[in-house]
Backbone as JSON, one array per atom type, in Angstrom:
{
  "sequence": "MITMIRRPFVCGLQLAVALFLSAACGKKGNDSATQTAGGSIGATTSTATGSVRVADVTLGRSVGTDKKVADATDTFKPSDTIYASIHTTGRGNGSSTPITVRWTFQDGQQVEERSETIATNGDAYTEFHVSKPSGWPAGTYTVHVLTNGQELATKNFTVAK",
  "N": [[27.26, 123.28, 92.62], [28.7, 122.66, 90.72], [27.2, 122.8, 87.98], [26.75, 125.46, 88.37], [29.11, 126.22, 87.21], [29.04, 124.33, 84.13], [27.05, 125.0, 82.49], [27.54, 128.48, 81.58], [30.29, 127.01, 79.76], [29.14, 124.94, 78.36], [26.94, 127.1, 76.79], [28.93, 129.2, 76.2], [30.32, 126.78, 74.19], [27.97, 126.48, 72.81], [28.08, 128.84, 71.05], [30.79, 128.69, 69.95], [30.64, 126.26, 67.88], [28.18, 127.39, 66.2], [29.41, 129.75, 65.14], [31.05, 128.35, 63.87], [30.07, 126.87, 62.36], [28.83, 128.57, 60.81], [30.56, 130.27, 59.73], [31.94, 128.15, 57.46], [29.76, 127.3, 56.12], [29.92, 129.34, 54.23], [32.23, 128.61, 52.59], [34.19, 128.69, 49.85], [33.94, 125.97, 47.59], [34.6, 125.43, 44.84], [36.85, 127.01, 42.88], [37.23, 127.02, 40.53], [34.79, 128.41, 40.52], [33.24, 131.61, 39.94], [33.18, 134.1, 42.11], [32.79, 136.52, 43.91], [32.87, 140.31, 44.92], [31.77, 140.45, 48.78], [31.64, 137.64, 49.1], [29.45, 136.53, 47.92], [27.21, 135.0, 44.6], [26.61, 138.32, 42.57], [27.48, 140.21, 43.61], [27.46, 144.11, 44.89], [27.92, 147.07, 43.33], [27.6, 150.65, 44.09], [26.13, 153.15, 42.2], [26.2, 156.61, 41.44], [23.35, 157.42, 41.44], [22.38, 155.09, 41.5], [22.79, 151.18, 41.11], [25.22, 148.6, 40.13], [25.25, 144.91, 39.6], [27.29, 141.83, 39.96], [25.85, 139.73, 38.0], [27.18, 137.41, 36.48], [29.78, 135.54, 35.5], [31.13, 133.92, 32.78], [32.95, 132.23, 30.95], [34.51, 131.26, 27.64], [35.68, 129.76, 23.97], [34.25, 131.02, 22.05], [31.59, 133.35, 21.7], [28.47, 134.9, 21.17], [26.3, 137.04, 18.76], [24.97, 138.25, 21.21], [26.3, 138.87, 22.48], [26.58, 136.06, 24.89], [28.25, 133.63, 25.59], [28.91, 130.9, 23.88], [29.96, 128.21, 24.17], [31.02, 127.35, 27.07], [33.58, 127.11, 28.98], [36.44, 126.32, 31.73], [38.93, 126.01, 30.51], [41.78, 126.55, 28.94], [43.37, 125.87, 25.5], [46.87, 126.62, 25.11], [47.1, 127.88, 22.09], [44.2, 129.42, 22.17], [42.09, 131.65, 21.64], [40.29, 133.91, 24.37], [37.42, 134.39, 25.96], [34.89, 136.48, 28.32], [32.26, 136.29, 28.71], [30.23, 139.07, 30.19], [27.42, 139.4, 32.49], [25.17, 141.98, 34.11], [22.68, 143.49, 35.92], [20.85, 145.62, 37.14], [20.59, 149.31, 38.12], [22.15, 151.57, 36.67], [24.63, 154.91, 36.91], [22.04, 156.64, 34.96], [22.49, 157.0, 33.19], [25.58, 155.92, 31.71], [27.75, 152.56, 33.23], [31.24, 152.75, 34.25], [32.75, 149.25, 32.71], [35.15, 147.31, 33.94], [37.51, 144.7, 33.08], [40.1, 143.11, 34.12], [42.78, 141.29, 33.53], [44.97, 138.46, 34.66], [47.79, 136.43, 34.91], [48.97, 133.32, 37.49], [50.76, 134.28, 38.96], [49.37, 136.8, 39.45], [50.52, 138.92, 38.02], [49.72, 140.82, 35.91], [47.97, 140.04, 32.7], [46.44, 141.86, 30.76], [43.94, 145.08, 30.29], [40.86, 145.83, 30.41], [38.2, 148.03, 28.89], [34.57, 148.85, 29.42], [32.12, 150.56, 27.89], [28.69, 150.67, 29.85], [25.47, 150.81, 29.18], [23.39, 150.21, 31.7], [20.4, 149.75, 32.25], [18.87, 147.56, 33.35], [19.08, 143.97, 32.92], [21.99, 142.92, 30.71], [24.75, 142.4, 29.11], [28.24, 141.97, 28.53], [30.96, 141.83, 26.2], [34.06, 140.35, 26.84], [37.78, 140.39, 25.52], [40.78, 138.73, 25.21], [43.98, 137.51, 23.3], [46.49, 135.48, 22.94], [49.07, 135.46, 20.34], [51.56, 133.97, 19.99], [50.69, 132.87, 22.08], [49.5, 130.97, 25.11], [51.15, 131.03, 28.51], [51.73, 127.76, 30.06], [49.06, 127.49, 32.98], [47.88, 128.92, 35.58], [45.08, 131.4, 35.75], [43.13, 134.2, 36.29], [40.1, 136.12, 36.01], [38.95, 139.31, 36.22], [36.68, 141.39, 37.87], [35.3, 144.6, 37.35], [34.4, 148.12, 39.03], [33.62, 151.42, 38.72], [36.0, 151.24, 40.23], [36.45, 149.96, 41.84], [36.05, 146.18, 42.58], [34.23, 143.4, 41.66], [33.74, 140.69, 41.14], [35.08, 137.65, 40.46], [36.96, 135.2, 38.11], [38.29, 132.19, 37.63], [40.83, 130.4, 35.55], [42.24, 127.77, 33.54], [44.85, 127.02, 31.49], [46.37, 124.96, 29.89], [48.78, 122.54, 28.12]],
  "CA": [[28.15, 124.62, 91.73], [29.03, 122.18, 89.41], [25.83, 123.35, 87.64], [26.95, 126.95, 87.23], [30.63, 125.85, 85.81], [28.92, 124.02, 83.07], [26.07, 126.21, 82.13], [28.9, 128.94, 80.86], [30.75, 126.28, 78.86], [27.66, 124.73, 76.93], [26.92, 128.16, 76.8], [29.96, 129.07, 75.43], [30.81, 125.48, 73.45], [27.3, 125.96, 71.76], [28.31, 129.43, 70.3], [31.53, 128.44, 68.78], [29.74, 125.43, 67.42], [27.52, 128.66, 66.04], [30.41, 130.29, 64.39], [32.35, 127.38, 62.95], [29.47, 126.11, 61.22], [28.21, 129.92, 59.65], [32.07, 130.57, 58.86], [31.98, 127.25, 56.59], [28.8, 127.53, 55.44], [30.65, 130.45, 53.91], [32.99, 128.71, 52.23], [33.41, 127.51, 48.23], [34.71, 124.59, 47.11], [35.46, 125.11, 43.8], [38.7, 127.44, 42.77], [37.23, 127.5, 38.94], [34.09, 129.14, 40.11], [32.28, 132.58, 39.83], [33.57, 134.62, 43.16], [32.49, 138.11, 43.89], [33.37, 140.71, 47.26], [31.51, 139.88, 49.66], [31.44, 136.01, 48.89], [28.21, 135.44, 47.1], [28.32, 136.05, 43.73], [26.35, 138.84, 42.78], [28.25, 141.14, 44.5], [26.52, 144.89, 44.06], [28.29, 148.36, 43.79], [26.14, 151.53, 43.73], [26.78, 154.33, 41.8], [25.67, 158.39, 41.67], [21.84, 156.78, 41.06], [21.05, 153.71, 41.4], [24.25, 149.88, 41.54], [25.23, 147.09, 39.51], [25.34, 144.14, 40.51], [27.31, 140.8, 38.28], [25.1, 138.35, 38.13], [27.15, 136.16, 36.74], [30.7, 135.79, 34.43], [30.93, 133.18, 31.44], [33.81, 132.07, 29.98], [34.32, 130.06, 27.0], [36.15, 130.22, 23.44], [33.57, 131.85, 21.49], [30.87, 134.54, 22.09], [27.31, 134.93, 19.56], [26.11, 137.96, 18.38], [24.07, 139.2, 21.77], [27.81, 138.29, 23.66], [27.25, 135.49, 25.25], [29.27, 132.73, 25.5], [28.06, 129.56, 22.96], [30.24, 127.28, 24.53], [31.17, 127.65, 28.11], [34.55, 125.93, 29.22], [37.1, 127.03, 32.61], [40.43, 124.81, 30.39], [42.2, 126.7, 27.38], [44.72, 125.27, 25.12], [47.84, 127.91, 24.4], [46.2, 128.97, 20.92], [43.12, 129.98, 22.38], [41.88, 134.15, 22.15], [39.62, 133.77, 26.3], [35.78, 135.36, 25.73], [34.42, 136.48, 28.65], [30.41, 137.27, 29.03], [29.62, 139.66, 32.0], [25.94, 139.41, 33.05], [25.38, 142.86, 34.98], [21.96, 143.68, 36.35], [20.65, 146.57, 37.88], [20.58, 150.38, 37.78], [23.53, 152.85, 37.22], [23.72, 156.44, 36.78], [21.17, 157.43, 35.04], [23.08, 156.7, 30.92], [26.52, 154.57, 31.3], [28.49, 152.86, 34.05], [32.47, 151.64, 33.36], [33.4, 148.01, 33.55], [36.39, 146.49, 33.83], [38.09, 143.13, 33.21], [41.86, 142.48, 33.81], [43.3, 139.49, 33.54], [45.92, 138.45, 35.26], [48.46, 135.46, 35.1], [48.88, 132.6, 38.59], [51.9, 134.68, 39.83], [48.78, 138.12, 40.4], [51.31, 139.7, 36.54], [48.65, 141.36, 34.71], [47.73, 140.1, 31.06], [45.67, 142.9, 30.45], [43.27, 144.88, 31.26], [40.32, 146.77, 29.47], [37.3, 149.15, 29.52], [33.78, 149.48, 28.51], [31.13, 151.44, 28.87], [28.12, 149.88, 29.29], [23.81, 151.15, 29.9], [22.97, 150.07, 32.95], [19.21, 149.6, 32.13], [18.25, 145.66, 33.58], [20.14, 143.03, 32.24], [23.2, 143.39, 30.08], [26.09, 141.16, 28.38], [29.35, 142.64, 27.72], [32.32, 140.59, 25.82], [35.61, 141.07, 26.71], [38.41, 138.88, 24.99], [42.01, 138.27, 24.64], [44.55, 136.52, 22.6], [47.86, 135.53, 22.72], [49.56, 134.91, 18.92], [52.55, 133.32, 20.28], [50.51, 131.82, 23.14], [49.72, 131.03, 26.43], [51.61, 129.89, 28.99], [50.5, 126.99, 30.85], [49.35, 127.61, 34.27], [45.83, 129.13, 36.05], [44.32, 132.54, 35.22], [41.91, 135.31, 37.22], [39.61, 136.86, 35.17], [38.46, 140.38, 37.51], [35.84, 142.05, 36.89], [36.23, 145.95, 38.95], [33.15, 149.0, 38.37], [34.47, 152.41, 40.06], [37.97, 150.97, 40.96], [35.7, 147.98, 42.91], [35.85, 144.58, 42.52], [33.4, 143.43, 42.19], [33.59, 139.31, 40.69], [36.31, 137.26, 39.87], [37.12, 134.04, 37.71], [39.59, 131.19, 37.61], [40.37, 129.35, 34.42], [43.51, 127.13, 33.03], [45.99, 126.6, 29.97], [47.12, 123.98, 29.6], [48.78, 121.67, 27.18]],
  "C": [[29.18, 123.95, 90.33], [28.71, 122.34, 88.29], [26.67, 124.85, 87.11], [27.97, 127.4, 86.95], [30.19, 125.53, 83.74], [28.08, 124.47, 82.19], [26.89, 126.72, 81.06], [29.77, 128.19, 79.95], [30.25, 125.76, 77.7], [27.47, 125.65, 76.57], [27.62, 128.87, 74.92], [30.31, 128.26, 74.26], [29.5, 126.31, 71.9], [27.43, 127.52, 70.41], [29.51, 128.96, 69.22], [31.17, 126.86, 67.73], [29.51, 126.19, 66.08], [28.8, 129.0, 64.88], [31.34, 129.55, 63.91], [31.41, 127.2, 62.17], [29.17, 128.19, 59.79], [29.64, 130.3, 58.97], [32.56, 129.38, 57.57], [30.98, 126.64, 55.53], [29.33, 128.37, 54.43], [31.23, 130.06, 52.26], [32.85, 128.08, 50.79], [34.39, 126.61, 47.95], [35.47, 124.77, 46.25], [36.25, 126.27, 43.06], [37.66, 127.79, 41.02], [35.41, 128.38, 39.2], [33.68, 130.33, 40.33], [32.5, 133.32, 41.43], [33.17, 136.04, 43.12], [32.53, 138.88, 45.38], [32.6, 140.57, 48.17], [31.47, 138.31, 50.15], [30.16, 135.72, 47.93], [28.34, 136.4, 45.49], [27.07, 136.63, 43.14], [26.22, 140.42, 42.82], [27.34, 143.27, 43.44], [27.09, 145.98, 44.32], [27.67, 149.57, 43.29], [26.76, 152.93, 43.41], [26.48, 156.01, 41.59], [23.76, 157.5, 42.07], [21.21, 155.63, 40.98], [23.08, 152.2, 41.44], [23.43, 148.89, 40.49], [25.49, 146.22, 39.86], [25.9, 143.18, 39.42], [26.71, 139.69, 38.73], [25.53, 137.25, 37.4], [28.75, 136.75, 35.59], [31.37, 134.71, 33.77], [31.67, 132.42, 30.34], [33.61, 131.29, 28.43], [35.26, 130.73, 24.87], [35.8, 131.01, 22.4], [32.47, 132.6, 21.36], [29.75, 134.63, 19.92], [26.87, 136.36, 19.85], [25.54, 139.04, 19.48], [25.47, 138.75, 22.87], [27.28, 137.51, 24.72], [27.93, 133.93, 24.96], [28.2, 131.31, 25.06], [28.99, 128.31, 23.54], [31.78, 126.89, 25.94], [32.1, 126.89, 28.22], [35.42, 126.85, 30.25], [38.74, 126.73, 31.91], [40.9, 125.6, 28.62], [43.34, 126.18, 26.7], [45.45, 126.86, 25.15], [47.6, 128.83, 23.46], [45.29, 129.74, 21.69], [42.85, 131.31, 22.49], [40.36, 133.14, 23.71], [38.41, 134.52, 25.78], [35.37, 135.48, 27.45], [33.03, 137.78, 28.58], [31.08, 137.89, 30.34], [28.09, 139.77, 31.77], [26.54, 140.52, 34.71], [23.84, 142.93, 35.14], [21.88, 144.74, 37.2], [20.4, 148.09, 37.75], [21.3, 151.05, 37.83], [23.38, 153.57, 37.04], [23.15, 156.89, 36.17], [21.41, 157.09, 33.17], [23.59, 155.3, 31.13], [27.34, 154.11, 32.79], [29.72, 152.26, 33.87], [32.26, 150.37, 33.93], [34.44, 147.4, 32.57], [37.36, 145.42, 33.6], [39.32, 143.41, 32.88], [41.75, 141.3, 34.49], [44.12, 139.38, 33.88], [46.88, 136.3, 35.52], [48.75, 134.74, 37.45], [49.67, 133.72, 39.72], [51.19, 136.38, 40.11], [50.1, 138.59, 38.51], [50.33, 139.69, 35.88], [49.18, 141.2, 33.68], [47.57, 141.66, 30.58], [44.79, 143.58, 31.11], [42.46, 145.93, 30.62], [39.14, 146.67, 29.68], [36.21, 148.83, 28.93], [32.61, 149.81, 29.1], [29.74, 151.11, 28.2], [26.17, 150.72, 29.99], [23.32, 150.25, 30.25], [21.06, 150.8, 32.81], [18.47, 148.03, 32.19], [19.52, 145.3, 33.48], [20.85, 143.4, 31.2], [23.84, 142.35, 29.88], [26.67, 141.45, 27.55], [30.25, 141.34, 27.66], [33.55, 141.26, 25.76], [36.22, 140.07, 26.68], [39.98, 139.6, 25.03], [42.95, 137.19, 24.26], [45.89, 136.91, 22.79], [48.89, 134.9, 21.25], [50.93, 134.39, 19.38], [51.89, 132.47, 21.64], [50.85, 131.16, 24.48], [50.34, 130.55, 27.44], [50.44, 129.08, 30.2], [50.44, 128.11, 32.14], [47.38, 127.93, 34.43], [46.46, 130.92, 36.22], [43.37, 132.83, 35.81], [41.76, 135.93, 36.28], [38.32, 138.23, 36.47], [37.89, 141.32, 37.56], [35.73, 143.61, 38.5], [34.57, 146.88, 37.45], [33.2, 150.06, 39.16], [35.5, 151.79, 40.99], [37.46, 149.73, 41.81], [35.54, 146.92, 42.32], [34.61, 144.21, 42.58], [32.53, 141.28, 42.12], [35.35, 138.91, 39.86], [36.03, 135.43, 39.04], [37.99, 133.21, 37.47], [39.0, 130.4, 36.28], [42.29, 128.59, 34.75], [43.78, 127.55, 31.53], [46.26, 126.12, 29.9], [47.34, 123.15, 28.62], [48.3, 120.45, 26.33]]
}
């Protein structure tokens, strides 16, 4: 009788441990890391004839002519212009795909939103930037990357005095 009771208990315990470990492995520990919809780098959105994937979001104080950040950082001064280089891959709807970047402050307040239409024929880098002549308030900010209304990635950064 004891064996009959222990076997379902042990199986249930094994299942609970497996579920716990599965959930723990998917957890992100770095708040400034790029996070994408679905919890993994490179979330994909489908378009009419293909898909676009965000491979990376890099922040910094300047970008080169290739639209890549030259000096990557997640910490800025109040007087900095903040650049985001969005690396996308995949195929879009044949000619172009809209990419929107929404900048928000720690309380959820929207700072700015801009959109660009990109040709989606493999790898592409798109540059967005924001500045505030009077200076950014200190705190935590988030860049949200969207296409066709679907959020594909987020990246947190800090403004410190």
